[in-house]
C-alpha positions as CSV (number, residue, x, y, z in Angstrom):
1,X,-4.5,16.7,11.6
2,X,-3.6,13.1,11.0
3,X,-6.2,10.3,10.7
4,X,-6.5,6.8,9.3
5,X,-7.5,6.9,5.6
6,X,-7.8,3.2,4.8
7,X,-6.0,-0.2,5.0
8,X,-4.9,-2.6,2.3
9,X,-3.1,-5.8,1.9
10,X,-0.7,-6.5,-1.0
11,X,0.7,-9.9,-1.9
12,X,4.2,-10.1,-3.5
13,X,6.7,-12.9,-4.0
14,X,10.5,-12.9,-3.7
15,X,13.0,-15.8,-3.7
16,X,10.1,-18.3,-4.1
17,X,8.4,-17.0,-1.0
18,X,5.0,-15.2,-0.8
19,X,4.6,-12.2,1.5
20,X,1.4,-10.4,2.4
21,X,2.0,-6.8,3.4
22,X,-0.6,-5.2,5.7
23,X,-0.5,-1.5,5.2
24,X,-2.3,1.3,7.0
25,X,-2.6,4.5,5.1
26,X,-2.8,7.8,7.0
27,X,-4.1,11.1,5.8
28,X,-2.6,14.4,6.7
29,X,-4.6,17.6,6.1
30,X,-2.8,20.9,6.2
31,X,-3.2,24.2,4.3
32,X,-6.3,23.0,2.5
33,X,-4.4,20.1,1.0
34,X,-4.5,16.3,1.6
35,X,-1.4,14.1,1.6
36,X,-1.3,10.4,2.2
37,X,1.5,8.4,3.7
38,X,2.1,4.8,4.8
39,X,4.9,2.5,6.1
40,X,5.4,-1.2,6.3
41,X,8.2,-3.7,6.7
42,X,9.2,-7.3,6.2
43,X,12.3,-9.5,6.2
44,X,13.8,-12.0,3.8
45,X,16.6,-14.5,4.0
46,X,19.2,-11.8,3.0
47,X,17.9,-8.9,5.1
48,X,16.8,-8.7,8.7
49,X,14.3,-5.8,8.0
50,X,13.3,-4.1,4.8
51,X,11.3,-0.9,5.4
52,X,9.0,0.6,2.8
53,X,8.0,4.3,3.4
54,X,5.6,6.2,1.2
55,X,5.4,9.9,1.8
56,X,3.4,12.8,0.3
57,X,1.2,10.9,-2.1
58,X,-1.7,13.0,-3.3
59,X,-4.1,10.1,-4.1
60,X,-4.4,6.5,-3.1
61,X,-3.5,5.4,-6.6
62,X,-0.3,7.3,-6.4
63,X,0.5,5.8,-3.0
64,X,-0.1,2.3,-4.3
65,X,2.0,3.0,-7.4
66,X,4.9,4.2,-5.3
67,X,4.7,1.2,-3.0
68,X,4.7,-1.2,-6.1
69,X,7.8,0.7,-7.4
70,X,9.6,0.2,-4.1
71,X,8.7,-3.5,-4.0
72,X,9.9,-4.0,-7.6
73,X,13.2,-2.1,-6.8
74,X,13.8,-4.4,-3.8
75,X,13.3,-7.6,-5.9
76,X,9.7,-8.4,-5.1
77,X,7.1,-9.2,-7.7
78,X,3.7,-7.7,-6.8
79,X,0.8,-10.0,-7.5
80,X,-2.5,-8.6,-6.1
81,X,-4.0,-6.3,-3.5
82,X,-7.2,-5.7,-1.6
83,X,-8.8,-2.9,0.4
84,X,-10.5,-3.1,3.7
85,X,-13.9,-1.6,3.5
86,X,-16.6,-1.5,6.2
87,X,-14.7,-3.9,8.5
88,X,-14.3,-6.5,5.8
89,X,-11.6,-7.3,3.2
90,X,-12.6,-6.7,-0.4
91,X,-11.9,-9.0,-3.3
92,X,-8.3,-9.4,-4.5
93,X,-7.4,-7.3,-7.5
94,X,-4.4,-8.2,-9.7
95,X,-1.5,-5.8,-10.1
96,X,-0.4,-5.9,-13.7
97,X,0.8,-2.3,-14.1
98,X,-2.7,-1.1,-15.2
99,X,-4.6,-1.5,-12.0
100,X,-7.3,0.9,-11.0
101,X,-8.2,1.0,-7.3
102,X,-11.8,1.4,-6.3
103,X,-12.7,4.9,-5.2
104,X,-12.0,5.6,-1.6
105,X,-14.9,6.2,0.8
106,X,-15.3,9.7,2.2
107,X,-15.4,9.6,6.0
108,X,-16.9,12.4,8.1
């Protein structure tokens, strides 16, 4: 079964331009194991569409780390992120390579 796990925004810069990515994270449960995945896209002056796809992350921290790695590989500089919790956006947290995401809420 696939359901929404959480949402987050991540701000990054490239070529002097700031981009805020809005990412919805989905959770897939099968065979007593949980896997997270997400996808987002953007454009820049050199590319019409740049897609970022994160598959099979066991935890939110791993998913965020994979996303940051993809951004860095594509020339973006990740700055900060925030989670959506209870219908409201949380505070921005810096991304400096040693981030720790707040614990995810369990939903019934």
